[in-house]
PDB file as gemmi writes it, atoms N, CA and C in Angstrom:
CRYST1    1.000    1.000    1.000  90.00  90.00  90.00 P 1                      
ATOM      1  N   UNK A   1     115.133  64.634  89.648  1.00  0.00           N  
ATOM      2  CA  UNK A   1     114.988  64.543  91.087  1.00  0.00           C  
ATOM      3  C   UNK A   1     115.160  65.935  91.684  1.00  0.00           C  
ATOM      4  N   UNK A   2     114.455  66.183  92.760  1.00  0.00           N  
ATOM      5  CA  UNK A   2     114.495  67.481  93.432  1.00  0.00           C  
ATOM      6  C   UNK A   2     115.256  67.382  94.750  1.00  0.00           C  
ATOM      7  N   UNK A   3     115.897  68.476  95.119  1.00  0.00           N  
ATOM      8  CA  UNK A   3     116.543  68.616  96.419  1.00  0.00           C  
ATOM      9  C   UNK A   3     115.770  69.697  97.164  1.00  0.00           C  
ATOM     10  N   UNK A   4     115.519  69.488  98.447  1.00  0.00           N  
ATOM     11  CA  UNK A   4     114.754  70.434  99.248  1.00  0.00           C  
ATOM     12  C   UNK A   4     115.597  71.024 100.361  1.00  0.00           C  
ATOM     13  N   UNK A   5     115.391  72.303 100.615  1.00  0.00           N  
ATOM     14  CA  UNK A   5     116.031  73.011 101.709  1.00  0.00           C  
ATOM     15  C   UNK A   5     114.933  73.606 102.578  1.00  0.00           C  
ATOM     16  N   UNK A   6     115.161  73.608 103.883  1.00  0.00           N  
ATOM     17  CA  UNK A   6     114.189  74.135 104.842  1.00  0.00           C  
ATOM     18  C   UNK A   6     114.869  75.221 105.662  1.00  0.00           C  
ATOM     19  N   UNK A   7     114.222  76.387 105.753  1.00  0.00           N  
ATOM     20  CA  UNK A   7     114.768  77.508 106.505  1.00  0.00           C  
ATOM     21  C   UNK A   7     113.770  77.852 107.610  1.00  0.00           C  
ATOM     22  N   UNK A   8     114.217  77.770 108.848  1.00  0.00           N  
ATOM     23  CA  UNK A   8     113.347  78.066 109.991  1.00  0.00           C  
ATOM     24  C   UNK A   8     113.340  79.558 110.284  1.00  0.00           C  
ATOM     25  N   UNK A   9     112.137  80.094 110.510  1.00  0.00           N  
ATOM     26  CA  UNK A   9     111.966  81.494 110.894  1.00  0.00           C  
ATOM     27  C   UNK A   9     111.121  81.562 112.153  1.00  0.00           C  
ATOM     28  N   UNK A  10     111.555  82.373 113.096  1.00  0.00           N  
ATOM     29  CA  UNK A  10     110.772  82.582 114.316  1.00  0.00           C  
ATOM     30  C   UNK A  10     109.727  83.658 114.043  1.00  0.00           C  
ATOM     31  N   UNK A  11     108.501  83.444 114.528  1.00  0.00           N  
ATOM     32  CA  UNK A  11     107.435  84.415 114.310  1.00  0.00           C  
ATOM     33  C   UNK A  11     107.277  85.357 115.483  1.00  0.00           C  
ATOM     34  N   UNK A  12     107.818  85.031 116.628  1.00  0.00           N  
ATOM     35  CA  UNK A  12     107.792  85.824 117.863  1.00  0.00           C  
ATOM     36  C   UNK A  12     106.408  85.821 118.508  1.00  0.00           C  
ATOM     37  N   UNK A  13     105.389  86.380 117.864  1.00  0.00           N  
ATOM     38  CA  UNK A  13     104.066  86.427 118.512  1.00  0.00           C  
ATOM     39  C   UNK A  13     102.968  85.882 117.613  1.00  0.00           C  
ATOM     40  N   UNK A  14     103.317  85.173 116.581  1.00  0.00           N  
ATOM     41  CA  UNK A  14     102.305  84.638 115.675  1.00  0.00           C  
ATOM     42  C   UNK A  14     102.668  84.933 114.236  1.00  0.00           C  
ATOM     43  N   UNK A  15     102.104  84.169 113.340  1.00  0.00           N  
ATOM     44  CA  UNK A  15     102.459  84.242 111.927  1.00  0.00           C  
ATOM     45  C   UNK A  15     102.243  85.632 111.343  1.00  0.00           C  
ATOM     46  N   UNK A  16     101.224  86.336 111.744  1.00  0.00           N  
ATOM     47  CA  UNK A  16     100.910  87.628 111.141  1.00  0.00           C  
ATOM     48  C   UNK A  16     101.599  88.792 111.853  1.00  0.00           C  
ATOM     49  N   UNK A  17     102.525  88.484 112.732  1.00  0.00           N  
ATOM     50  CA  UNK A  17     103.226  89.520 113.481  1.00  0.00           C  
ATOM     51  C   UNK A  17     104.141  90.332 112.574  1.00  0.00           C  
ATOM     52  N   UNK A  18     104.254  91.608 112.877  1.00  0.00           N  
ATOM     53  CA  UNK A  18     105.190  92.450 112.132  1.00  0.00           C  
ATOM     54  C   UNK A  18     106.630  92.136 112.533  1.00  0.00           C  
ATOM     55  N   UNK A  19     106.817  91.325 113.573  1.00  0.00           N  
ATOM     56  CA  UNK A  19     108.156  90.957 114.018  1.00  0.00           C  
ATOM     57  C   UNK A  19     108.669  89.697 113.328  1.00  0.00           C  
ATOM     58  N   UNK A  20     107.923  89.159 112.394  1.00  0.00           N  
ATOM     59  CA  UNK A  20     108.374  87.989 111.649  1.00  0.00           C  
ATOM     60  C   UNK A  20     109.682  88.338 110.959  1.00  0.00           C  
ATOM     61  N   UNK A  21     110.665  87.455 111.087  1.00  0.00           N  
ATOM     62  CA  UNK A  21     111.940  87.692 110.412  1.00  0.00           C  
ATOM     63  C   UNK A  21     111.663  87.951 108.939  1.00  0.00           C  
ATOM     64  N   UNK A  22     112.510  88.706 108.310  1.00  0.00           N  
ATOM     65  CA  UNK A  22     112.229  89.134 106.944  1.00  0.00           C  
ATOM     66  C   UNK A  22     112.263  87.959 105.969  1.00  0.00           C  
ATOM     67  N   UNK A  23     111.116  87.359 105.779  1.00  0.00           N  
ATOM     68  CA  UNK A  23     110.991  86.203 104.897  1.00  0.00           C  
ATOM     69  C   UNK A  23     111.288  86.575 103.448  1.00  0.00           C  
ATOM     70  N   UNK A  24     111.036  87.796 103.065  1.00  0.00           N  
ATOM     71  CA  UNK A  24     111.300  88.199 101.680  1.00  0.00           C  
ATOM     72  C   UNK A  24     112.787  88.142 101.360  1.00  0.00           C  
ATOM     73  N   UNK A  25     113.620  88.550 102.303  1.00  0.00           N  
ATOM     74  CA  UNK A  25     115.069  88.473 102.093  1.00  0.00           C  
ATOM     75  C   UNK A  25     115.512  87.031 101.910  1.00  0.00           C  
ATOM     76  N   UNK A  26     114.962  86.135 102.722  1.00  0.00           N  
ATOM     77  CA  UNK A  26     115.318  84.719 102.631  1.00  0.00           C  
ATOM     78  C   UNK A  26     114.878  84.153 101.279  1.00  0.00           C  
ATOM     79  N   UNK A  27     113.642  84.440 100.883  1.00  0.00           N  
ATOM     80  CA  UNK A  27     113.125  83.935  99.602  1.00  0.00           C  
ATOM     81  C   UNK A  27     113.969  84.466  98.446  1.00  0.00           C  
ATOM     82  N   UNK A  28     114.292  85.752  98.454  1.00  0.00           N  
ATOM     83  CA  UNK A  28     115.108  86.334  97.384  1.00  0.00           C  
ATOM     84  C   UNK A  28     116.507  85.741  97.351  1.00  0.00           C  
ATOM     85  N   UNK A  29     117.092  85.491  98.529  1.00  0.00           N  
ATOM     86  CA  UNK A  29     118.436  84.913  98.589  1.00  0.00           C  
ATOM     87  C   UNK A  29     118.446  83.503  97.987  1.00  0.00           C  
ATOM     88  N   UNK A  30     117.430  82.705  98.314  1.00  0.00           N  
ATOM     89  CA  UNK A  30     117.373  81.353  97.762  1.00  0.00           C  
ATOM     90  C   UNK A  30     117.056  81.369  96.270  1.00  0.00           C  
ATOM     91  N   UNK A  31     116.240  82.310  95.830  1.00  0.00           N  
ATOM     92  CA  UNK A  31     115.944  82.438  94.397  1.00  0.00           C  
ATOM     93  C   UNK A  31     117.223  82.775  93.625  1.00  0.00           C  
ATOM     94  N   UNK A  32     118.062  83.605  94.200  1.00  0.00           N  
ATOM     95  CA  UNK A  32     119.326  83.972  93.556  1.00  0.00           C  
ATOM     96  C   UNK A  32     120.247  82.760  93.404  1.00  0.00           C  
ATOM     97  N   UNK A  33     120.080  81.761  94.269  1.00  0.00           N  
ATOM     98  CA  UNK A  33     120.879  80.532  94.194  1.00  0.00           C  
ATOM     99  C   UNK A  33     120.238  79.502  93.268  1.00  0.00           C  
ATOM    100  N   UNK A  34     119.069  79.840  92.689  1.00  0.00           N  
ATOM    101  CA  UNK A  34     118.404  78.922  91.768  1.00  0.00           C  
ATOM    102  C   UNK A  34     117.293  78.093  92.381  1.00  0.00           C  
ATOM    103  N   UNK A  35     116.991  78.326  93.662  1.00  0.00           N  
ATOM    104  CA  UNK A  35     115.918  77.585  94.329  1.00  0.00           C  
ATOM    105  C   UNK A  35     114.563  78.207  94.016  1.00  0.00           C  
ATOM    106  N   UNK A  36     113.534  77.420  94.125  1.00  0.00           N  
ATOM    107  CA  UNK A  36     112.161  77.871  93.957  1.00  0.00           C  
ATOM    108  C   UNK A  36     111.451  77.720  95.294  1.00  0.00           C  
ATOM    109  N   UNK A  37     110.751  78.770  95.719  1.00  0.00           N  
ATOM    110  CA  UNK A  37     109.963  78.714  96.956  1.00  0.00           C  
ATOM    111  C   UNK A  37     108.733  77.856  96.696  1.00  0.00           C  
ATOM    112  N   UNK A  38     108.491  76.853  97.558  1.00  0.00           N  
ATOM    113  CA  UNK A  38     107.341  75.970  97.341  1.00  0.00           C  
ATOM    114  C   UNK A  38     106.301  76.041  98.445  1.00  0.00           C  
ATOM    115  N   UNK A  39     106.624  76.674  99.584  1.00  0.00           N  
ATOM    116  CA  UNK A  39     105.613  76.794 100.631  1.00  0.00           C  
ATOM    117  C   UNK A  39     106.220  76.906 102.009  1.00  0.00           C  
ATOM    118  N   UNK A  40     105.352  76.795 102.997  1.00  0.00           N  
ATOM    119  CA  UNK A  40     105.781  76.884 104.386  1.00  0.00           C  
ATOM    120  C   UNK A  40     105.030  75.848 105.206  1.00  0.00           C  
ATOM    121  N   UNK A  41     105.585  75.557 106.381  1.00  0.00           N  
ATOM    122  CA  UNK A  41     104.988  74.562 107.264  1.00  0.00           C  
ATOM    123  C   UNK A  41     105.176  75.033 108.704  1.00  0.00           C  
ATOM    124  N   UNK A  42     104.126  74.979 109.529  1.00  0.00           N  
ATOM    125  CA  UNK A  42     104.285  75.370 110.932  1.00  0.00           C  
ATOM    126  C   UNK A  42     105.192  74.375 111.649  1.00  0.00           C  
ATOM    127  N   UNK A  43     106.244  74.870 112.268  1.00  0.00           N  
ATOM    128  CA  UNK A  43     107.221  73.995 112.910  1.00  0.00           C  
ATOM    129  C   UNK A  43     107.006  73.895 114.416  1.00  0.00           C  
ATOM    130  N   UNK A  44     106.610  75.016 115.030  1.00  0.00           N  
ATOM    131  CA  UNK A  44     106.436  75.025 116.483  1.00  0.00           C  
ATOM    132  C   UNK A  44     105.264  75.939 116.835  1.00  0.00           C  
ATOM    133  N   UNK A  45     104.373  75.429 117.690  1.00  0.00           N  
ATOM    134  CA  UNK A  45     103.269  76.247 118.185  1.00  0.00           C  
ATOM    135  C   UNK A  45     103.421  76.439 119.684  1.00  0.00           C  
ATOM    136  N   UNK A  46     102.752  77.474 120.209  1.00  0.00           N  
ATOM    137  CA  UNK A  46     102.913  77.818 121.618  1.00  0.00           C  
ATOM    138  C   UNK A  46     102.344  76.743 122.533  1.00  0.00           C  
ATOM    139  N   UNK A  47     101.139  76.268 122.223  1.00  0.00           N  
ATOM    140  CA  UNK A  47     100.542  75.187 122.995  1.00  0.00           C  
ATOM    141  C   UNK A  47      99.324  74.655 122.244  1.00  0.00           C  
ATOM    142  N   UNK A  48      98.719  73.633 122.767  1.00  0.00           N  
ATOM    143  CA  UNK A  48      97.591  72.999 122.086  1.00  0.00           C  
ATOM    144  C   UNK A  48      96.330  73.858 122.098  1.00  0.00           C  
ATOM    145  N   UNK A  49      96.182  74.744 123.082  1.00  0.00           N  
ATOM    146  CA  UNK A  49      94.956  75.533 123.200  1.00  0.00           C  
ATOM    147  C   UNK A  49      94.925  76.725 122.251  1.00  0.00           C  
ATOM    148  N   UNK A  50      95.994  77.498 122.225  1.00  0.00           N  
ATOM    149  CA  UNK A  50      95.972  78.688 121.382  1.00  0.00           C  
ATOM    150  C   UNK A  50      96.447  78.405 119.963  1.00  0.00           C  
ATOM    151  N   UNK A  51      97.399  77.505 119.812  1.00  0.00           N  
ATOM    152  CA  UNK A  51      97.910  77.157 118.492  1.00  0.00           C  
ATOM    153  C   UNK A  51      98.653  78.275 117.792  1.00  0.00           C  
ATOM    154  N   UNK A  52      99.167  79.247 118.547  1.00  0.00           N  
ATOM    155  CA  UNK A  52      99.915  80.347 117.946  1.00  0.00           C  
ATOM    156  C   UNK A  52     101.243  79.812 117.414  1.00  0.00           C  
ATOM    157  N   UNK A  53     101.527  80.082 116.159  1.00  0.00           N  
ATOM    158  CA  UNK A  53     102.760  79.603 115.551  1.00  0.00           C  
ATOM    159  C   UNK A  53     103.936  80.443 116.025  1.00  0.00           C  
ATOM    160  N   UNK A  54     104.940  79.770 116.569  1.00  0.00           N  
ATOM    161  CA  UNK A  54     106.140  80.454 117.038  1.00  0.00           C  
ATOM    162  C   UNK A  54     107.285  80.321 116.045  1.00  0.00           C  
ATOM    163  N   UNK A  55     107.240  79.281 115.218  1.00  0.00           N  
ATOM    164  CA  UNK A  55     108.316  79.058 114.251  1.00  0.00           C  
ATOM    165  C   UNK A  55     107.738  78.345 113.037  1.00  0.00           C  
ATOM    166  N   UNK A  56     108.186  78.768 111.853  1.00  0.00           N  
ATOM    167  CA  UNK A  56     107.751  78.125 110.624  1.00  0.00           C  
ATOM    168  C   UNK A  56     108.985  77.751 109.794  1.00  0.00           C  
ATOM    169  N   UNK A  57     108.812  76.775 108.936  1.00  0.00           N  
ATOM    170  CA  UNK A  57     109.843  76.430 107.958  1.00  0.00           C  
ATOM    171  C   UNK A  57     109.411  76.919 106.591  1.00  0.00           C  
ATOM    172  N   UNK A  58     110.292  77.658 105.910  1.00  0.00           N  
ATOM    173  CA  UNK A  58     110.098  77.971 104.499  1.00  0.00           C  
ATOM    174  C   UNK A  58     110.733  76.839 103.717  1.00  0.00           C  
ATOM    175  N   UNK A  59     110.061  76.383 102.675  1.00  0.00           N  
ATOM    176  CA  UNK A  59     110.529  75.215 101.924  1.00  0.00           C  
ATOM    177  C   UNK A  59     110.904  75.656 100.509  1.00  0.00           C  
ATOM    178  N   UNK A  60     112.109  75.246 100.086  1.00  0.00           N  
ATOM    179  CA  UNK A  60     112.633  75.590  98.769  1.00  0.00           C  
ATOM    180  C   UNK A  60     113.050  74.298  98.050  1.00  0.00           C  
ATOM    181  N   UNK A  61     112.977  74.332  96.715  1.00  0.00           N  
ATOM    182  CA  UNK A  61     113.419  73.167  95.949  1.00  0.00           C  
ATOM    183  C   UNK A  61     114.310  73.607  94.784  1.00  0.00           C  
ATOM    184  N   UNK A  62     115.139  72.675  94.366  1.00  0.00           N  
ATOM    185  CA  UNK A  62     116.029  72.885  93.224  1.00  0.00           C  
ATOM    186  C   UNK A  62     116.226  71.536  92.555  1.00  0.00           C  
ATOM    187  N   UNK A  63     116.474  71.549  91.257  1.00  0.00           N  
ATOM    188  CA  UNK A  63     116.767  70.293  90.576  1.00  0.00           C  
ATOM    189  C   UNK A  63     118.126  69.784  91.041  1.00  0.00           C  
ATOM    190  N   UNK A  64     118.174  68.517  91.430  1.00  0.00           N  
ATOM    191  CA  UNK A  64     119.414  67.936  91.944  1.00  0.00           C  
ATOM    192  C   UNK A  64     120.290  67.437  90.804  1.00  0.00           C  
TER     193      UNK A  64                                                      
END                                                                             
């Protein structure tokens, strides 16, 4: 069985922004704890028209 952890990151002005919180640090920290990075999911968008992602979840898994 797998256990999943979700880490929210704010993108500030969109997913490709240079202001994205340092996702590499988060991924490395979870890897050091034995988790495996499995993907990301858009958590919050600015509105229905532009669809700019303001927050995403990084998803990690570990054997429970």
